[in-house]
Each structure stands twice: as structure tokens, then as C-alpha cells.
DSSP file (Angstrom, degrees, kcal/mol; ACC not computed):
  #  RESIDUE AA STRUCTURE BP1 BP2  ACC     N-H-->O    O-->H-N    N-H-->O    O-->H-N    TCO  KAPPA ALPHA  PHI   PSI    X-CA   Y-CA   Z-CA
    1    1 A M     >        0   0    0      0, 0.0     4,-2.3     0, 0.0     3,-0.2   0.000 360.0 360.0 360.0 -38.6   -8.6   -4.1   -0.3
    2    2 A S  T  4  +     0   0    0      1,-0.2     0, 0.0     2,-0.2     0, 0.0   0.891 360.0  52.3 -58.4 -40.0   -9.0   -5.0    3.4
    3    3 A A  T  4 S+     0   0    0      1,-0.2    -1,-0.2     3,-0.0     0, 0.0   0.878 110.4  48.1 -64.3 -36.8   -6.5   -7.9    2.9
    4    4 A L  T  4 S+     0   0    0      1,-0.2     2,-2.1    -3,-0.2    -1,-0.2   0.860  95.0  78.6 -71.7 -34.4   -4.0   -5.6    1.3
    5    5 A V     <  +     0   0    0     -4,-2.3    -1,-0.2     3,-0.1     5,-0.1  -0.510  68.5 169.8 -79.3  82.2   -4.4   -3.0    4.1
    6    6 A A    >>  -     0   0    0     -2,-2.1     3,-0.6     1,-0.1     4,-0.6  -0.420  52.1 -97.5 -86.0 167.0   -2.2   -4.8    6.7
    7    7 A P  G >4 S+     0   0    0      0, 0.0     3,-0.8     0, 0.0    -1,-0.1   0.879 128.4  46.4 -51.6 -41.2   -1.1   -3.2   10.0
    8    8 A Q  G 34 S+     0   0    0      1,-0.2     4,-0.3     2,-0.1    -3,-0.1   0.780 110.9  53.0 -72.9 -26.9    2.2   -2.3    8.4
    9    9 A T  G <> S+     0   0    0     -3,-0.6     4,-2.2     1,-0.2    -1,-0.2   0.407  79.3  98.4 -90.8   2.9    0.5   -1.0    5.3
   10   10 A R  H <X S+     0   0    0     -3,-0.8     4,-1.9    -4,-0.6    -1,-0.2   0.929  82.3  49.5 -58.8 -47.6   -1.8    1.4    7.2
   11   11 A P  H  > S+     0   0    0      0, 0.0     4,-1.8     0, 0.0    -1,-0.2   0.913 110.9  51.4 -56.5 -41.4    0.5    4.4    6.6
   12   12 A T  H  > S+     0   0    0     -4,-0.3     4,-2.1     1,-0.2    -2,-0.2   0.875 105.0  56.5 -63.3 -36.8    0.5    3.5    2.9
   13   13 A A  H  X S+     0   0    0     -4,-2.2     4,-1.4     1,-0.2    -1,-0.2   0.909 104.8  51.9 -61.3 -41.3   -3.3    3.3    2.9
   14   14 A T  H  X S+     0   0    0     -4,-1.9     4,-1.0     1,-0.2     3,-0.3   0.909 110.1  48.3 -61.0 -41.9   -3.4    6.9    4.2
   15   15 A M  H  X S+     0   0    0     -4,-1.8     4,-3.7     1,-0.2     3,-0.3   0.843 102.1  65.3 -66.9 -32.3   -1.1    7.9    1.3
   16   16 A L  H  < S+     0   0    0     -4,-2.1    -1,-0.2     1,-0.3    -2,-0.2   0.892  98.5  52.4 -57.4 -40.1   -3.4    6.0   -1.1
   17   17 A A  H  < S+     0   0    0     -4,-1.4    -1,-0.3    -3,-0.3    -2,-0.2   0.864 115.1  41.8 -64.3 -34.5   -6.2    8.4   -0.3
   18   18 A A  H  < S+     0   0    0     -4,-1.0    -2,-0.2    -3,-0.3    -1,-0.2   0.926 135.7  10.6 -79.1 -46.3   -3.9   11.4   -1.1
   19   19 A S     X  -     0   0    0     -4,-3.7     4,-2.0     1,-0.1     5,-0.3  -0.817  63.9-175.5-138.2  96.9   -2.3    9.9   -4.2
   20   20 A P  H  > S+     0   0    0      0, 0.0     4,-2.8     0, 0.0     5,-0.2   0.920  81.8  47.3 -57.7 -51.1   -3.8    6.6   -5.6
   21   21 A L  H  > S+     0   0    0      2,-0.2     4,-2.3     1,-0.2     5,-0.2   0.964 116.3  39.4 -62.3 -57.3   -1.3    5.9   -8.3
   22   22 A P  H  > S+     0   0    0      0, 0.0     4,-2.2     0, 0.0    -1,-0.2   0.903 118.5  49.5 -61.4 -39.5    2.0    6.4   -6.4
   23   23 A A  H  X S+     0   0    0     -4,-2.0     4,-2.8    -8,-0.2    -2,-0.2   0.920 109.1  51.7 -65.6 -42.4    0.6    4.7   -3.4
   24   24 A A  H  X S+     0   0    0     -4,-2.8     4,-2.6    -5,-0.3    -1,-0.2   0.911 110.8  48.5 -58.8 -42.8   -0.6    1.8   -5.4
   25   25 A M  H  X S+     0   0    0     -4,-2.3     4,-2.5    -5,-0.2    -1,-0.2   0.895 110.8  50.7 -64.5 -39.5    2.8    1.4   -6.9
   26   26 A A  H  X S+     0   0    0     -4,-2.2     4,-2.5     2,-0.2    -2,-0.2   0.916 111.1  48.5 -65.5 -42.1    4.4    1.6   -3.4
   27   27 A V  H  X S+     0   0    0     -4,-2.8     4,-2.7     2,-0.2    -2,-0.2   0.936 111.5  49.6 -62.9 -45.3    2.0   -1.1   -2.1
   28   28 A A  H  X S+     0   0    0     -4,-2.6     4,-2.6     1,-0.2    -2,-0.2   0.918 110.9  50.3 -59.5 -42.8    2.8   -3.3   -5.1
   29   29 A R  H  X S+     0   0    0     -4,-2.5     4,-2.7     1,-0.2    -1,-0.2   0.929 110.8  48.8 -62.0 -43.9    6.5   -2.8   -4.5
   30   30 A R  H  X S+     0   0    0     -4,-2.5     4,-2.2     1,-0.2    -2,-0.2   0.909 110.7  50.7 -63.1 -41.3    6.2   -3.7   -0.8
   31   31 A L  H  X S+     0   0    0     -4,-2.7     4,-1.8     1,-0.2    -1,-0.2   0.923 112.0  46.9 -62.4 -43.4    4.2   -6.8   -1.7
   32   32 A W  H  < S+     0   0    0     -4,-2.6    -2,-0.2     1,-0.2    -1,-0.2   0.903 109.9  53.8 -63.3 -40.8    6.8   -7.9   -4.2
   33   33 A W  H  < S+     0   0    0     -4,-2.7    -1,-0.2     1,-0.2    -2,-0.2   0.891 107.3  52.0 -62.2 -37.9    9.6   -7.2   -1.7
   34   34 A R  H  <        0   0    0     -4,-2.2    -1,-0.2     1,-0.3    -2,-0.2   0.900 360.0 360.0 -65.7 -39.5    7.8   -9.5    0.9
   35   35 A I     <        0   0    0     -4,-1.8    -1,-0.3    -5,-0.2    -2,-0.2   0.504 360.0 360.0 -68.6 360.0    7.6  -12.3   -1.6
């Protein structure tokens, strides 16, 4: 998890605590976008 929580993904990590599913999907989308 630490590796996924990058400086830019910090806000997303905060959302993760509030809504795991939507946040996880958002993180996955961002990771795919980066690739």
C-alpha cells in the first residue's frame, strides 16, 4: 500500500478511508493512466 500511496495519490488515499471501493477504482484508473 505504501508504494501505491505516492505524494500525488495522497488525496486519493484520504478518500480511500471514506470510500474504499470508489477510491480503489480511482487509484487503479490513475495508475493505468500513468502507464
